[in-house]
C-alpha positions in Angstrom: 21.6 -20.9 16.4 24.9 -19.6 16.2 25.4 -22.1 12.7 22.0 -20.9 11.2 22.8 -17.3 11.5 26.2 -18.0 10.0 24.7 -19.4 7.1 22.1 -16.6 6.7 24.9 -14.0 6.9 27.0 -16.0 4.3 24.0 -16.3 2.2 23.1 -12.7 2.3 27.2 -10.9 1.7 27.0 -13.9 -1.2 23.9 -12.3 -2.9 24.8 -8.6 -2.3 28.8 -9.1 -3.7 26.9 -10.8 -6.8 24.4 -8.2 -7.6 27.7 -5.6 -7.1 29.7 -7.9 -9.5 26.8 -8.2 -12.0 26.6 -4.1 -11.9 30.4 -3.8 -12.3 30.8 -6.1 -15.4 27.7 -4.7 -16.8 29.7 -1.3 -16.9 32.8 -2.8 -18.1 31.2 -4.0 -21.0 32.3 -1.7 -24.1 29.0 -2.8 -25.8 27.0 -1.0 -23.0 27.1 2.9 -23.8 24.4 3.7 -21.3 23.0 2.7 -18.2 20.8 4.2 -15.4 19.6 2.6 -11.8 15.6 4.0 -11.7 12.9 3.3 -9.2 9.1 3.2 -9.4 6.3 2.2 -7.7 4.7 -0.8 -9.4 1.3 -3.2 -8.8 1.4 -6.8 -9.6 -1.5 -8.0 -7.8 -4.5 -7.6 -8.7 -4.6 -7.5 -12.3 -6.6 -5.0 -13.8 -9.9 -6.7 -14.5 -10.4 -6.8 -10.5 -8.7 -3.4 -10.1 -8.5 -1.3 -13.0 -5.7 1.0 -13.3 -4.3 1.8 -9.9 -2.9 5.0 -8.5 0.1 5.4 -6.0 -0.1 9.1 -5.2 2.1 10.8 -2.7 1.4 13.7 -0.9 4.9 15.1 -1.8 3.2 15.0 -5.4 5.4 11.7 -6.7 4.0 8.6 -7.8 2.4 6.8 -10.8 -0.2 4.7 -12.3 0.3 1.3 -12.9 -1.6 -1.1 -14.8 -1.0 -5.2 -14.6 -2.7 -7.8 -16.8 -2.6 -11.6 -16.3 -0.9 -13.4 -19.1 -0.5 -16.9 -18.0 -1.1 -18.8 -14.6 -0.3 -22.3 -15.0 -1.5 -25.4 -12.9 2.3 -25.9 -12.0 2.0 -22.6 -10.0 1.4 -24.1 -6.3 2.7 -23.2 -3.1 2.9 -25.0 -0.2 -0.7 -24.0 0.7 -1.8 -25.0 -2.9 -2.7 -23.1 -6.0 -3.7 -19.7 -5.6 -5.6 -19.4 -8.5 -5.9 -16.6 -11.0 -2.6 -15.5 -10.4 -4.2 -12.8 -7.8 -1.8 -13.9 -4.9 0.6 -16.1 -6.6 3.5 -13.5 -5.9 3.0 -12.8 -2.6 2.8 -16.4 -1.5 5.8 -17.3 -3.2 8.1 -14.4 -2.1 7.0 -15.2 1.7 7.9 -18.6 1.4 11.4 -17.7 -0.4 12.2 -15.3 2.7 10.8 -18.1 4.9 13.1 -20.6 3.6 16.1 -18.2 3.1 16.6 -18.3 -0.5 15.8 -14.5 -0.4 16.9 -12.0 1.9 14.9 -9.2 3.4 17.0 -5.8 4.2 15.7 -2.3 5.3 16.8 0.5 2.7 20.3 0.9 3.7 20.6 -2.7 2.6 21.4 -4.2 6.0 19.8 -7.7 6.8 16.4 -7.6 9.0 16.1 -9.5 12.0 13.5 -12.7 11.9 11.9 -10.5 14.8 12.0 -7.2 12.5 10.4 -8.9 9.4 7.6 -10.9 11.4 6.7 -7.5 12.7 6.5 -6.0 9.4 4.5 -8.6 7.7 2.3 -10.0 10.5 -1.6 -9.9 10.0 -4.7 -10.9 12.4 -7.4 -12.1 10.4 -10.9 -12.2 11.7 -13.5 -14.4 10.8 -16.8 -15.7 12.0 -17.4 -20.0 12.8 -20.9 -21.2 12.9 -21.5 -24.1 15.2 -24.5 -26.4 13.2 -25.3 -28.0 16.9 -25.6 -25.0 19.0 -26.7 -22.4 16.1 -24.1 -20.3 17.7 -21.6 -18.0 16.0 -18.3 -17.0 17.4 -15.4 -14.5 16.2 -12.0 -15.9 15.8 -8.9 -14.8 14.7 -5.8 -16.6 13.2 -2.3 -15.2 12.7 -1.2 -14.7 9.0 1.0 -12.9 6.5 0.2 -9.8 5.0 -0.5 -10.0 1.2 1.3 -7.6 -1.0 0.0 -5.5 -3.9 2.5 -2.7 -4.4 5.9 -2.9 -5.2 9.0 -0.3 -5.4 11.0 -1.7 -8.1 14.4 -1.0 -8.5 15.6 -1.6 -12.1 19.0 -1.0 -13.9 18.1 0.0 -17.5 21.0 0.1 -20.3 21.5 0.2 -24.4 23.5 -2.0 -25.9 24.9 -0.4 -28.7 25.9 -3.5 -31.0 22.0 -4.8 -30.6 20.7 -1.1 -31.0 18.4 -2.1 -28.1 17.5 -1.2 -24.3 17.4 -3.9 -21.6 16.5 -4.0 -18.1 17.9 -5.7 -14.9 15.8 -6.5 -11.8 18.3 -5.0 -8.9 15.4 -5.3 -6.4 11.7 -5.3 -5.0 10.6 -3.7 -2.0 7.2 -5.0 -0.8 4.7 -1.8 0.4 3.1 -3.4 3.7 1.2 -0.4 5.1 0.1 3.0 3.5 -1.2 5.7 5.4 -3.6 8.0 3.4 -5.1 10.9 3.6 -9.1 11.2 4.1 -10.9 10.6 0.6 -13.4 13.8 -0.4 -15.5 12.2 -2.9 -17.8 15.1 -3.3 -14.6 16.7 -4.9 -13.7 13.7 -6.1 -10.3 14.0 -4.9 -8.5 10.8 -4.0 -6.7 10.5 -0.6 -3.1 11.1 -1.2 -0.4 8.8 0.8 1.3 10.4 3.6 3.6 7.4 4.5 4.3 4.0 3.9 6.5 1.2 5.3 8.3 -1.6 3.2 11.2 -3.9 3.5 13.7 -4.7 0.3 14.3 -7.8 -1.1 17.3 -8.0 -3.2 16.9 -9.9 -6.6 19.7 -11.8 -8.6 18.9 -11.1 -12.0 22.1 -11.4 -13.9 20.9 -10.8 -17.3 18.0 -10.1 -19.5 15.3 -12.3 -19.3 15.0 -14.8 -22.7 11.7 -16.3 -20.6 8.6 -16.4 -23.1 5.4 -16.9 -21.8 4.8 -19.9 -24.0 7.7 -21.5 -22.5 6.7 -24.5 -19.7 8.8 -23.6 -17.4 7.0 -19.8 -17.1 4.7 -21.1 -14.5 3.4 -17.2 -14.1 3.4 -14.0 -16.0 1.8 -10.6 -16.2 2.0 -7.6 -18.5 2.6 -4.3 -16.5 2.7 -0.8 -17.8 4.0 1.9 -15.1 3.1 5.4 -16.3 5.1 7.4 -15.5 9.2 7.0 -14.6 10.4 10.4 -12.9 14.5 10.3 -14.9 15.4 13.8 -13.1 15.6 11.4 -10.0 17.2 8.4 -12.0 21.0 7.3 -11.1 23.2 7.6 -14.2 25.7 4.9 -14.4 27.0 5.4 -17.5 27.2 7.4 -20.7 25.5 10.4 -21.8 21.8 10.2 -21.4 20.6 13.0 -24.0 23.0 11.4 -26.6 21.3 7.9 -25.8 17.7 8.8 -25.8 18.2 10.9 -29.4 19.6 7.6 -30.6 17.0 5.5 -29.1 13.5 7.5 -29.4 14.6 9.0 -32.9 17.7 7.6 -34.8 16.7 3.7 -34.4 13.4 4.7 -35.7 14.3 6.8 -38.5 17.0 3.9 -39.6 14.4 1.2 -39.5 16.4 -0.5 -36.3 13.3 0.0 -34.0 9.6 0.0 -34.1 7.3 2.8 -32.6 3.9 3.0 -32.1 1.6 5.7 -30.9 -0.3 3.5 -28.8 0.9 1.5 -25.9 -1.1 -1.5 -26.0 1.4 -3.5 -28.2 3.1 -3.7 -31.8 0.0 -5.4 -33.5 -2.5 -3.0 -32.1 -0.8 0.2 -32.5 -0.3 2.4 -35.5 3.3 2.6 -36.7 5.0 5.7 -36.2 7.2 7.0 -39.3 10.1 9.3 -39.4 8.0 12.2 -40.4 5.5 11.5 -37.3 8.5 11.9 -34.9 9.3 15.1 -36.3 5.7 16.1 -36.0 5.6 15.2 -32.5 9.2 16.3 -31.4 9.0 19.7 -33.5 7.1 22.7 -32.2 3.6 23.5 -32.8 0.9 25.7 -31.7 -2.7 24.1 -30.9 -5.8 24.6 -28.6 -7.5 23.0 -26.5 -10.8 23.3 -24.5 -10.7 23.4 -20.7 -13.7 22.5 -19.0 -14.5 24.2 -15.3 -17.0 21.9 -13.2 -17.5 24.6 -10.7 -18.6 27.3 -13.2 -19.5 25.0 -16.0 -17.7 26.9 -18.5 -15.5 26.0 -21.1 -12.6 28.3 -21.9 -10.2 28.1 -25.2 -6.6 27.7 -24.2 -3.6 28.2 -27.0 -0.5 25.9 -26.2 2.6 25.6 -27.5 4.5 22.4 -27.6 8.4 22.8 -27.7 10.9 21.2 -29.6 12.1 18.2 -28.2 15.1 18.2 -26.3 16.3 14.9 -25.8 18.7 15.5 -23.0 15.9 17.4 -21.1 13.7 14.3 -21.3 12.3 13.8 -18.2 9.4 11.4 -18.4 9.0 8.0 -19.6 6.8 4.9 -19.1 7.9 1.4 -19.0 6.1 -1.6 -20.6 7.3 -4.6 -19.0 6.7 -8.8 -18.6 7.1 -10.3 -15.3 8.0 -13.9 -15.1 8.5 -16.7 -12.7 10.5 -19.6 -14.3 10.0 -22.6 -12.2 13.2 -23.8 -13.7 15.3 -21.2 -12.3 12.9 -20.6 -9.3 13.4 -17.0 -9.8 11.6 -13.6 -10.6 12.5 -11.6 -14.1 11.6 -8.7 -15.5 11.7 -8.1 -19.3 11.8 -4.6 -21.0 9.2 -4.3 -23.8 8.9 -0.8 -24.5 9.8 2.8 -23.5 7.2 5.7 -24.0 8.1 9.2 -24.6 6.5 12.2 -23.3 6.7 16.0 -24.2 6.3 19.0 -22.6 3.3 20.7 -23.5 3.1 24.9 -22.6 0.7 27.9 -23.1 1.3 30.9 -25.4 3.4 32.9 -22.7 5.7 29.8 -21.8 4.0 28.1 -19.0 4.3 24.6 -18.3 0.9 22.7 -18.6 1.4 19.4 -18.6 3.4 16.0 -19.8 1.8 14.7 -23.5 2.4 11.2 -24.1 3.7 11.0 -27.8 4.9 7.5 -29.0 6.7 3.9 -27.6 9.8 2.5 -28.8 9.7 -1.2 -28.7 12.6 -3.7 -27.8 10.4 -7.1 -27.5 11.3 -9.5 -30.0 
């Protein structure tokens, strides 16, 4: 038992040391002129055709919407329990198996490795089912010990800008499966969703050492999903290197103007969205006065409001959306995340200067 604990400890420190080395090497790279650590709540299971857009709304007012679509589920995507099918629970089962065999480590939020007992108490689930005896025609209720399946995760990623390649990239730093959620009671009469008052999770450090070069057509990719997270609060991002305002102006304005990057009004993909021109960006990021209609469902009255879209200050850009593709590569036996696009949000104010809402403007694409 002592030998197993020692091996476990060595594996843990090796993984944590490697993750720190990756970050340090990234910050030393002269071509990397900006880097930030960002966190977001992401729903990877189920996909949109089963669950629609998924909302993770905290009582504090924070949170985001996450939307996911299954791209690929290979027949080779099997766990010890067999083929999960349709990709609905492949990631949950695979992560649990990797945690069981020690190839992945579970930690608390402070980075301290969880004991086997602590981990099991967090992920244990009791399933209840009814069995039928065809001889006695009796039904009995039975229980079985199992594991919770994960839908929501808190993902920690490093976004960074390569000045030479004129592109943004991402590295997956950790994934925290959320195992239980406490919510306020839903008020369906007033169409209010219950806000999340608390949640419990553990952290799985990841080892993505370089940007993903995977493609869903690659036979080694056995599982792939496209994910859209709206929105990331950059005010809470941890800036690791560089001047955010300068880099954002280059990424979201100058690179599009100079033809280094493609931008679309839509977030549905480069092929389905109308391309944004330099003049469009000037219009979108420049101040403009417009009107819109507000409908009050209680009084059943409509009112016209005037609002002003302020000039875009890229140093003050606080809201982004992330479009990414998630892969499980059978050759490396690891989860990878590839940054596809970032979507820009502008702030809308009324004529008196009062903030009204954040408005989606356009997406800048980084995938090949």
